[in-house]
TITI-656016 format. One record per atom (N, C-alpha, C): x, z, y; residue in three letters. Coordinates in steps of 0.02 Angstrom, whole numbers, padded with zeros to 5 digits, always signed. Layout:
<nodes>
XZYALA;...
</nodes>
This chain:
<nodes>
-04768-00294+02390MET;-04751-00290+02461MET;-04712-00226+02476MET;-04736-00169+02448LYS;-04703-00105+02459LYS;-04632-00107+02431LYS;-04624-00138+02372LYS;-04558-00142+02341LYS;-04510-00182+02384LYS;-04534-00236+02414SER;-04491-00277+02457SER;-04468-00239+02519SER;-04515-00201+02548ILE;-04497-00161+02607ILE;-04446-00108+02588ILE;-04455-00077+02529TYR;-04409-00025+02506TYR;-04339-00054+02494TYR;-04338-00114+02465THR;-04273-00147+02452THR;-04238-00162+02517THR;-04275-00188+02566ILE;-04245-00203+02631ILE;-04219-00139+02664ILE;-04258-00084+02657PHE;-04236-00021+02686PHE;-04171+00003+02654PHE;-04165-00004+02588LEU;-04104+00016+02554LEU;-04045-00025+02577LEU;-04056-00091+02584LEU;-04003-00134+02607LEU;-03981-00115+02678LEU;-04030-00096+02719PHE;-04014-00074+02787PHE;-03971-00011+02786PHE;-03987+00036+02741LEU;-03949+00097+02736LEU;-03877+00083+02713LEU;-03871+00038+02664VAL;-03804+00020+02640VAL;-03763-00012+02696VAL;-03794-00057+02732PHE;-03758-00092+02786PHE;-03735-00043+02840PHE;-03781+00001+02861THR;-03763+00047+02915THR;-03711+00097+02891THR;-03714+00116+02827ALA;-03666+00165+02801ALA;-03596+00135+02799ALA;-03592+00069+02793GLN;-03527+00037+02788GLN;-03503+00007+02854GLN;-03542+00016+02906ALA;-03524-00016+02970ALA;-03468+00022+03004ALA;-03433-00013+03050SER;-03380+00019+03089SER;-03409+00077+03129SER;-03364+00124+03146LYS;-03384+00185+03180LYS;-03350+00188+03248LYS;-03388+00210+03298VAL;-03361+00216+03366VAL;-03355+00289+03385VAL;-03295+00310+03403ASP;-03284+00377+03429ASP;-03273+00372+03504ASP;-03305+00416+03542THR;-03291+00422+03614THR;-03255+00487+03626THR;-03194+00482+03652LEU;-03150+00540+03658LEU;-03128+00550+03730LEU;-03105+00610+03745GLU;-03071+00623+03808GLU;-02999+00639+03794GLU;-02955+00603+03828VAL;-02883+00613+03819VAL;-02855+00642+03884VAL;-02821+00698+03878PHE;-02793+00729+03938PHE;-02730+00693+03960PHE;-02728+00674+04023SER;-02669+00643+04053SER;-02631+00696+04092SER;-02573+00715+04066ALA;-02532+00764+04102ALA;-02505+00734+04166ALA;-02492+00668+04166SER;-02463+00636+04226SER;-02513+00633+04283SER;-02578+00631+04267MET;-02629+00627+04320MET;-02674+00689+04322MET;-02661+00736+04277GLN;-02697+00800+04276GLN;-02773+00790+04273GLN;-02795+00749+04225LYS;-02866+00740+04215LYS;-02880+00714+04145LYS;-02941+00723+04123ASN;-02963+00695+04059ASN;-02988+00624+04071ASN;-02970+00579+04025ILE;-02989+00509+04030ILE;-03024+00489+03965ILE;-03082+00458+03972LYS;-03120+00439+03913LYS;-03092+00375+03881LYS;-03100+00371+03816THR;-03082+00311+03779THR;-03128+00302+03720THR;-03141+00240+03701CYS;-03179+00225+03640CYS;-03132+00202+03586CYS;-03141+00228+03526VAL;-03101+00207+03469VAL;-03148+00181+03415VAL;-03136+00120+03392VAL;-03177+00089+03340VAL;-03136+00085+03276VAL;-03162+00117+03223VAL;-03127+00116+03159VAL;-03167+00076+03109VAL;-03134+00042+03062PRO;-03170+00000+03013PRO;-03210+00041+02963PRO;-03255+00007+02928ASP;-03302+00042+02884ASP;-03267+00081+02828ASP;-03208+00058+02806HIS;-03175+00091+02749HIS;-03122+00142+02772HIS;-03121+00157+02837TYR;-03069+00201+02863TYR;-03066+00268+02827TYR;-03122+00303+02822ASN;-03122+00370+02793ASN;-03103+00371+02719ASN;-03118+00317+02683LYS;-03104+00314+02612LYS;-03032+00293+02597LYS;-02998+00267+02646SER;-02931+00240+02635SER;-02877+00292+02649SER;-02824+00289+02610LYS;-02767+00333+02621LYS;-02711+00298+02659LYS;-02720+00234+02671LYS;-02668+00195+02704LYS;-02670+00206+02779LYS;-02616+00186+02813ALA;-02614+00185+02886ALA;-02639+00117+02911ALA;-02668+00117+02971PHE;-02700+00058+02998PHE;-02663+00032+03059PHE;-02660-00035+03068PRO;-02636-00062+03131PRO;-02686-00047+03187PRO;-02663-00051+03249VAL;-02706-00035+03306VAL;-02701-00090+03359VAL;-02759-00111+03385VAL;-02762-00157+03442VAL;-02790-00118+03501VAL;-02753-00117+03556TYR;-02775-00087+03618TYR;-02807-00141+03662TYR;-02867-00127+03688LEU;-02901-00174+03731LEU;-02910-00144+03801LEU;-02893-00183+03852LEU;-02895-00160+03921LEU;-02949-00199+03959LEU;-02993-00163+03992HIS;-03048-00193+04029HIS;-03025-00223+04095HIS;-03069-00259+04128GLY;-03055-00290+04192GLY;-03075-00245+04250GLY;-03064-00271+04311HIS;-03081-00235+04372HIS;-03155-00217+04373HIS;-03170-00157+04390SER;-03237-00127+04394SER;-03265-00109+04325SER;-03227-00121+04272GLY;-03250-00101+04205GLY;-03229-00030+04189GLY;-03238-00010+04125ASN;-03216+00056+04103ASN;-03206+00056+04028ASN;-03194+00115+04000TYR;-03179+00123+03929TYR;-03234+00094+03883TYR;-03296+00092+03907ALA;-03352+00071+03865ALA;-03367-00004+03870ALA;-03330-00040+03911THR;-03343-00111+03922THR;-03345-00150+03857THR;-03295-00140+03815TRP;-03290-00180+03754TRP;-03345-00163+03704TRP;-03359-00099+03696VAL;-03409-00078+03646VAL;-03479-00098+03667VAL;-03494-00091+03732LYS;-03562-00108+03756LYS;-03572-00182+03766LYS;-03521-00218+03787GLY;-03529-00288+03806GLY;-03515-00339+03752GLY;-03472-00321+03704PHE;-03450-00369+03653PHE;-03484-00354+03587PHE;-03538-00389+03575LYS;-03582-00371+03519LYS;-03551-00382+03451LYS;-03500-00423+03445GLU;-03469-00437+03381GLU;-03409-00392+03366GLU;-03390-00348+03412LEU;-03329-00309+03404LEU;-03329-00267+03341LEU;-03384-00233+03327GLY;-03387-00192+03267GLY;-03377-00232+03203GLY;-03409-00289+03199LYS;-03401-00333+03140LYS;-03330-00359+03134LYS;-03299-00373+03191GLN;-03230-00398+03190GLN;-03182-00344+03166GLN;-03194-00282+03187VAL;-03152-00227+03163VAL;-03159-00219+03088VAL;-03220-00223+03062ASP;-03230-00221+02989ASP;-03196-00279+02954ASP;-03203-00338+02983GLN;-03175-00398+02952GLN;-03099-00394+02945GLN;-03066-00372+02998TYR;-02993-00372+02998TYR;-02962-00307+02975TYR;-03000-00253+02976GLY;-02976-00190+02949GLY;-02923-00156+02992GLY;-02928-00163+03058PHE;-02884-00124+03101PHE;-02925-00082+03149PHE;-02892-00035+03181ILE;-02923+00008+03231ILE;-02919-00026+03299ILE;-02972-00020+03338VAL;-02971-00044+03407VAL;-02980+00015+03455VAL;-02935+00020+03503VAL;-02938+00073+03553VAL;-02955+00041+03620VAL;-03011+00062+03650CYS;-03033+00035+03714CYS;-03014+00084+03769CYS;-02959+00070+03801ALA;-02932+00116+03851ALA;-02970+00112+03916ALA;-02965+00165+03956ASP;-02993+00164+04023ASP;-02937+00157+04074ASP;-02942+00107+04118GLY;-02891+00097+04169GLY;-02917+00108+04239GLY;-02967+00152+04246ASN;-03000+00161+04310ASN;-03030+00093+04330ASN;-03066+00090+04383TYR;-03097+00027+04402TYR;-03047-00022+04431TYR;-02988+00003+04453SER;-02942-00043+04487SER;-02869-00020+04484SER;-02847+00005+04426SER;-02778+00030+04422SER;-02727-00025+04415SER;-02748-00081+04386TRP;-02703-00136+04368TRP;-02650-00114+04316TRP;-02659-00055+04289TYR;-02621-00030+04232TYR;-02547-00020+04246TYR;-02528-00010+04309PHE;-02460+00011+04322PHE;-02460+00079+04357PHE;-02402+00109+04363ASP;-02395+00170+04403ASP;-02388+00149+04476ASP;-02436+00167+04516SER;-02436+00146+04585SER;-02375+00174+04622SER;-02338+00131+04657PRO;-02281+00155+04696PRO;-02300+00189+04761PRO;-02365+00185+04780ILE;-02386+00216+04843ILE;-02438+00271+04833ILE;-02466+00276+04773ASP;-02519+00326+04760ASP;-02503+00362+04695ASP;-02474+00422+04699PRO;-02454+00458+04638PRO;-02511+00480+04593PRO;-02573+00473+04616SER;-02630+00491+04574SER;-02647+00435+04524SER;-02617+00376+04532PHE;-02628+00320+04486PHE;-02565+00307+04446PHE;-02565+00332+04384LYS;-02507+00323+04339LYS;-02532+00297+04272LYS;-02561+00238+04273TYR;-02593+00213+04212TYR;-02545+00180+04163TYR;-02487+00160+04186GLU;-02435+00139+04138GLU;-02413+00199+04097GLU;-02397+00253+04130THR;-02378+00315+04096THR;-02433+00338+04050THR;-02495+00336+04074TYR;-02551+00359+04033TYR;-02558+00320+03968TYR;-02561+00254+03973VAL;-02573+00214+03913VAL;-02514+00220+03864VAL;-02453+00212+03888VAL;-02395+00208+03844VAL;-02372+00276+03819VAL;-02370+00325+03863LYS;-02339+00389+03844LYS;-02389+00444+03827LYS;-02453+00433+03842GLU;-02503+00485+03829GLU;-02556+00461+03779GLU;-02586+00403+03793LEU;-02639+00379+03749LEU;-02613+00358+03681LEU;-02560+00318+03678VAL;-02534+00294+03614VAL;-02513+00353+03569VAL;-02474+00401+03594PRO;-02458+00459+03551PRO;-02519+00499+03529PRO;-02569+00505+03572PHE;-02631+00540+03554PHE;-02665+00505+03496PHE;-02672+00438+03500ILE;-02704+00400+03447ILE;-02665+00406+03382ILE;-02600+00402+03386ASP;-02558+00407+03325ASP;-02564+00475+03293ASP;-02575+00526+03333LYS;-02581+00594+03306LYS;-02650+00605+03275LYS;-02702+00578+03306LYS;-02771+00591+03284LYS;-02794+00545+03228LYS;-02767+00484+03224TYR;-02791+00435+03176TYR;-02735+00414+03129TYR;-02755+00383+03074LYS;-02707+00358+03024LYS;-02682+00290+03047LYS;-02630+00290+03086THR;-02605+00229+03116THR;-02535+00211+03090THR;-02518+00148+03096ILE;-02449+00126+03086ILE;-02414+00137+03153ILE;-02374+00188+03156SER;-02349+00212+03221SER;-02283+00180+03241SER;-02279+00115+03238ASP;-02223+00079+03266ASP;-02248+00011+03292ASP;-02205-00026+03324ARG;-02224-00087+03359ARG;-02252-00141+03312ARG;-02233-00139+03248THR;-02260-00189+03202THR;-02334-00179+03188THR;-02359-00119+03205GLY;-02429-00104+03193GLY;-02469-00096+03257GLY;-02442-00120+03313ARG;-02478-00113+03377ARG;-02480-00179+03415ARG;-02540-00194+03441ALA;-02549-00252+03485ALA;-02591-00229+03545ALA;-02587-00267+03599ILE;-02625-00250+03659ILE;-02648-00314+03693ILE;-02711-00313+03716SER;-02738-00370+03752SER;-02788-00345+03804SER;-02810-00391+03846GLY;-02859-00372+03896GLY;-02886-00432+03933GLY;-02938-00421+03972LEU;-02968-00475+04010LEU;-02959-00463+04084LEU;-02945-00516+04121SER;-02938-00514+04194SER;-02885-00464+04215SER;-02903-00410+04251MET;-02855-00358+04267MET;-02821-00332+04204MET;-02860-00327+04150GLY;-02833-00303+04086GLY;-02785-00353+04054GLY;-02793-00418+04068GLY;-02745-00467+04044GLY;-02678-00457+04077GLY;-02680-00447+04142HIS;-02619-00428+04178HIS;-02589-00364+04147HIS;-02632-00314+04137GLY;-02608-00250+04111GLY;-02576-00256+04042GLY;-02606-00295+03998ALA;-02580-00301+03930ALA;-02511-00334+03929ALA;-02503-00387+03969LEU;-02437-00418+03973LEU;-02387-00373+04007LEU;-02408-00341+04061TYR;-02364-00296+04098TYR;-02338-00240+04053TYR;-02383-00206+04018LEU;-02363-00150+03976LEU;-02321-00172+03916LEU;-02339-00228+03886SER;-02302-00252+03828SER;-02233-00278+03848SER;-02228-00312+03904PHE;-02162-00336+03928PHE;-02115-00277+03939PHE;-02141-00225+03969ARG;-02099-00168+03988ARG;-02088-00118+03931ARG;-02128-00124+03878HIS;-02124-00075+03823HIS;-02128-00112+03756HIS;-02078-00153+03744GLN;-02076-00191+03681GLN;-02059-00147+03622GLN;-02037-00086+03634ASP;-02027-00037+03581ASP;-02093-00008+03557ASP;-02146-00016+03598VAL;-02212+00012+03581VAL;-02258-00041+03553VAL;-02259-00101+03583PHE;-02305-00154+03563PHE;-02266-00214+03534PHE;-02290-00240+03479GLY;-02258-00298+03448GLY;-02292-00363+03464GLY;-02354-00360+03487ALA;-02392-00421+03504ALA;-02436-00405+03564ALA;-02451-00458+03603ALA;-02492-00448+03663ALA;-02529-00511+03680ALA;-02585-00502+03715GLY;-02626-00559+03735GLY;-02655-00549+03804GLY;-02676-00605+03833SER;-02710-00603+03898SER;-02768-00652+03897SER;-02826-00629+03917MET;-02886-00671+03923MET;-02904-00676+03997MET;-02899-00735+04025SER;-02915-00745+04096SER;-02877-00696+04140SER;-02814-00685+04125GLY;-02776-00633+04158GLY;-02755-00651+04229GLY;-02752-00599+04271GLY;-02724-00607+04338GLY;-02648-00603+04335GLY;-02617-00656+04308VAL;-02546-00654+04291VAL;-02500-00664+04351VAL;-02527-00683+04408ASP;-02490-00682+04470ASP;-02539-00656+04523ASP;-02526-00596+04547ILE;-02573-00563+04593ILE;-02561-00583+04665ILE;-02505-00613+04680ARG;-02486-00626+04750ARG;-02532-00674+04787ARG;-02563-00723+04753PRO;-02610-00766+04790PRO;-02675-00732+04810PRO;-02683-00668+04790PHE;-02746-00633+04802PHE;-02733-00566+04838PHE;-02703-00568+04897PRO;-02680-00506+04929PRO;-02735-00460+04952PRO;-02796-00485+04959ASP;-02851-00443+04984ASP;-02905-00432+04932ASP;-02891-00448+04869LYS;-02942-00444+04816LYS;-02931-00383+04772LYS;-02986-00359+04744TRP;-02988-00313+04687TRP;-02945-00250+04697TRP;-02940-00226+04757ASP;-02906-00163+04772ASP;-02832-00162+04755ASP;-02802-00220+04746ILE;-02731-00220+04728ILE;-02689-00187+04782ILE;-02706-00200+04845LYS;-02666-00171+04899LYS;-02674-00095+04903LYS;-02727-00067+04874LYS;-02733+00005+04870LYS;-02682+00035+04821LYS;-02661-00006+04773ARG;-02613+00017+04723ARG;-02541+00001+04743ARG;-02531-00054+04781LEU;-02463-00078+04797LEU;-02447-00075+04871LEU;-02495-00063+04913GLY;-02486-00072+04985GLY;-02499-00145+05003GLY;-02503-00160+05065SER;-02516-00229+05085SER;-02456-00272+05068SER;-02469-00336+05053ILE;-02414-00381+05035ILE;-02368-00394+05094ILE;-02395-00391+05155ALA;-02353-00401+05214ALA;-02304-00343+05224ALA;-02327-00283+05210GLU;-02286-00224+05221GLU;-02241-00207+05162GLU;-02266-00220+05101PHE;-02229-00202+05041PHE;-02222-00262+04994PHE;-02191-00317+05016PRO;-02186-00376+04973PRO;-02149-00363+04908PRO;-02101-00317+04909GLU;-02063-00302+04848GLU;-02107-00272+04794GLU;-02157-00232+04814ASN;-02203-00204+04764ASN;-02242-00259+04729ASN;-02263-00309+04765TRP;-02301-00364+04736TRP;-02257-00408+04693TRP;-02197-00422+04716ASN;-02152-00465+04678ASN;-02129-00431+04613ASN;-02118-00367+04615GLN;-02093-00331+04556GLN;-02147-00317+04505GLN;-02210-00320+04525ASN;-02265-00301+04479ASN;-02311-00358+04462ASN;-02287-00419+04467THR;-02327-00477+04447THR;-02295-00510+04386THR;-02336-00531+04340ILE;-02311-00553+04274ILE;-02263-00612+04279ILE;-02276-00659+04322THR;-02234-00718+04325THR;-02162-00703+04346THR;-02150-00644+04375ASN;-02083-00624+04394ASN;-02050-00577+04343ASN;-02083-00567+04286MET;-02058-00519+04236MET;-02034-00553+04172MET;-02029-00619+04172LEU;-02015-00655+04110LEU;-01945-00643+04083LEU;-01898-00621+04125ASP;-01831-00605+04100ASP;-01834-00550+04046ASP;-01887-00510+04049LEU;-01894-00455+04000LEU;-01910-00479+03930LEU;-01936-00541+03924VAL;-01959-00564+03858VAL;-01923-00627+03835VAL;-01866-00642+03864LYS;-01830-00702+03844LYS;-01800-00697+03774LYS;-01797-00636+03746ASP;-01771-00628+03678ASP;-01823-00644+03625ASP;-01886-00658+03646ASN;-01940-00678+03600ASN;-01956-00625+03547ASN;-01948-00562+03564LYS;-01968-00509+03518LYS;-02044-00501+03515LYS;-02078-00516+03570LEU;-02151-00509+03573LEU;-02186-00571+03547LEU;-02240-00560+03510LYS;-02285-00614+03491LYS;-02340-00618+03544LYS;-02348-00676+03576LEU;-02391-00680+03635LEU;-02444-00734+03629LEU;-02504-00719+03654ILE;-02558-00768+03658ILE;-02590-00761+03727ILE;-02597-00817+03762ILE;-02624-00819+03830ILE;-02677-00873+03834ILE;-02735-00857+03860ASP;-02786-00909+03868ASP;-02825-00900+03933ASP;-02857-00954+03955CYS;-02896-00952+04017CYS;-02944-01011+04017CYS;-03004-01001+04045GLY;-03053-01054+04052GLY;-03035-01101+04109GLY;-03049-01165+04101VAL;-03027-01214+04150VAL;-03064-01207+04217VAL;-03121-01173+04218ASP;-03157-01163+04280ASP;-03148-01092+04308ASP;-03098-01057+04284ASP;-03083-00989+04305ASP;-03040-00991+04369ASP;-03052-00943+04414PHE;-03010-00940+04475PHE;-02938-00919+04461PHE;-02924-00895+04400PHE;-02856-00880+04379PHE;-02823-00937+04341PHE;-02856-00995+04338MET;-02830-01051+04299MET;-02761-01073+04324MET;-02754-01081+04389THR;-02691-01106+04417THR;-02633-01060+04401THR;-02642-00995+04410VAL;-02586-00949+04397VAL;-02569-00946+04323VAL;-02618-00956+04280ASN;-02604-00957+04208ASN;-02565-01020+04189ASN;-02583-01077+04218ARG;-02545-01138+04206ARG;-02473-01132+04230ARG;-02465-01101+04287GLU;-02397-01092+04314GLU;-02356-01045+04269GLU;-02388-00993+04244LEU;-02353-00948+04198LEU;-02332-00985+04135LEU;-02378-01024+04107HIS;-02364-01062+04047HIS;-02305-01109+04057HIS;-02304-01144+04113ALA;-02249-01191+04128ALA;-02182-01154+04134ALA;-02184-01097+04166LYS;-02122-01058+04174LYS;-02098-01032+04107LYS;-02144-01011+04063MET;-02125-00987+03997MET;-02095-01043+03955MET;-02124-01103+03960LEU;-02096-01160+03924LEU;-02025-01175+03948LEU;-02015-01173+04014ALA;-01949-01188+04041ALA;-01897-01137+04017ALA;-01919-01074+04008LEU;-01874-01021+03986LEU;-01871-01015+03910LEU;-01908-01060+03875LYS;-01910-01061+03802LYS;-01934-00994+03773LYS;-01986-00967+03806ILE;-02018-00906+03781ILE;-02076-00926+03736ILE;-02073-00907+03674ASN;-02124-00925+03625ASN;-02191-00893+03642ASN;-02244-00932+03640HIS;-02310-00905+03653HIS;-02363-00957+03633HIS;-02421-00933+03614ASP;-02479-00976+03605ASP;-02516-00979+03672ASP;-02533-01039+03693TYR;-02567-01048+03757TYR;-02628-01092+03746TYR;-02686-01069+03772ILE;-02749-01105+03760ILE;-02786-01112+03826ILE;-02808-01173+03840GLU;-02858-01187+03892GLU;-02919-01215+03858GLU;-02978-01193+03880ARG;-03039-01223+03854ARG;-03094-01215+03906ARG;-03148-01251+03899PRO;-03203-01245+03948PRO;-03226-01173+03954PRO;-03237-01152+04015GLY;-03261-01084+04025GLY;-03245-01057+04094GLY;-03281-01005+04113GLU;-03272-00972+04177GLU;-03249-00900+04166GLU;-03249-00863+04220HIS;-03227-00793+04219HIS;-03288-00749+04203HIS;-03309-00750+04140ASN;-03370-00715+04122ASN;-03371-00694+04049ASN;-03421-00654+04031LEU;-03426-00626+03964LEU;-03431-00679+03910LEU;-03467-00733+03924LYS;-03473-00786+03874LYS;-03405-00812+03853LYS;-03362-00823+03902TYR;-03295-00847+03886TYR;-03256-00794+03847TYR;-03259-00731+03869TRP;-03218-00679+03838TRP;-03241-00662+03767TRP;-03306-00667+03754GLU;-03328-00656+03685GLU;-03298-00708+03638GLU;-03295-00769+03661ASN;-03264-00821+03621ASN;-03188-00811+03616ASN;-03158-00793+03672SER;-03086-00782+03674SER;-03064-00726+03627SER;-03103-00673+03625LEU;-03084-00615+03584LEU;-03078-00634+03510LEU;-03118-00682+03487LYS;-03113-00704+03418LYS;-03043-00731+03403LYS;-03018-00772+03447TYR;-02951-00802+03438TYR;-02897-00748+03442TYR;-02904-00703+03489GLN;-02852-00653+03499GLN;-02849-00605+03440GLN;-02905-00583+03415LEU;-02904-00537+03358LEU;-02878-00570+03295LEU;-02894-00633+03285LEU;-02865-00670+03229LEU;-02789-00676+03236LEU;-02766-00689+03296PHE;-02695-00693+03311PHE;-02660-00627+03293PHE;-02690-00571+03312PHE;-02661-00506+03297PHE;-02664-00490+03222PHE;-02719-00510+03190HIS;-02725-00501+03118HIS;-02667-00536+03081HIS;-02653-00598+03102ASP;-02598-00635+03071ASP;-02531-00601+03086ASP;-02523-00576+03147PHE;-02461-00540+03164PHE;-02452-00479+03119PHE;-02505-00440+03110PHE;-02500-00380+03068PHE;-02484-00399+02996PHE;-02517-00450+02970ASN;-02504-00471+02901ASN;-02431-00491+02890ASN;-02401-00521+02941GLU;-02332-00544+02935GLU;-02281-00488+02946GLU;-02299-00437+02984ASN;-02249-00389+03008ASN;-02260-00317+02990ASN;-02320-00299+02972VAL;-02336-00228+02963VAL;-02295-00197+02907VAL;-02270-00136+02921LYS;-02236-00096+02871LYS;-02285-00042+02848LYS;-02321-00056+02796THR;-02373-00009+02774THR;-02342+00055+02748THR;-02371+00110+02771LYS;-02346+00176+02749LYS;-02372+00191+02679LYS;
</nodes>
């Protein structure tokens, strides 16, 4: 009996020694003059490897934060080990929508993610520091953010995804603090039109981005995702699109993340330029 317990204990030590590692860091944003926390998950073989690693950036939804993915998604560590890439869980404030607010200069989260966080990660970690080694995805507000940032910065990200994304914000003028970032839709309609995904498709008609978009059929964002999909088909924009049973909740997103990470793994295998 003692031998069995000892063997189990040794196996536990081996497993934990080889498990993915989570770093919680503070990144200084010069554009917003503050430190912003982020979680970085590295695979079990990171320290032993001399190679550079691809990176997936994950963006949380409204009212979430940098720790949402690590605390809420129980399989994330195993998935990082399985695919062998780094995951960066960015903080977008509770309601930034991941753009630089045209009415509030204290909210510059597009600048932060693209021009401050990405260079910081590339400097601190062994990363493949070009678009072939970077992907970005997110849920809800973060789905909007991932598409928004990747559309506008195709030199930075080579692949992007959206899970239950708010891909057209205009039907929701009084929800989720969007008007705090853009002004009211009645007063500033141009801000809403210019910062909604369905009006940004001209940026991706060259099909440089690898895209995956999904949404649950019982999600309140289902209609806007279907409309985005139809518009992308009409414009011949290549993308994977998935509808499946599900609502706007963690159960759906845990399942969705499996598909998205596999999608990015395949993208990296096809495109990565290993250093």
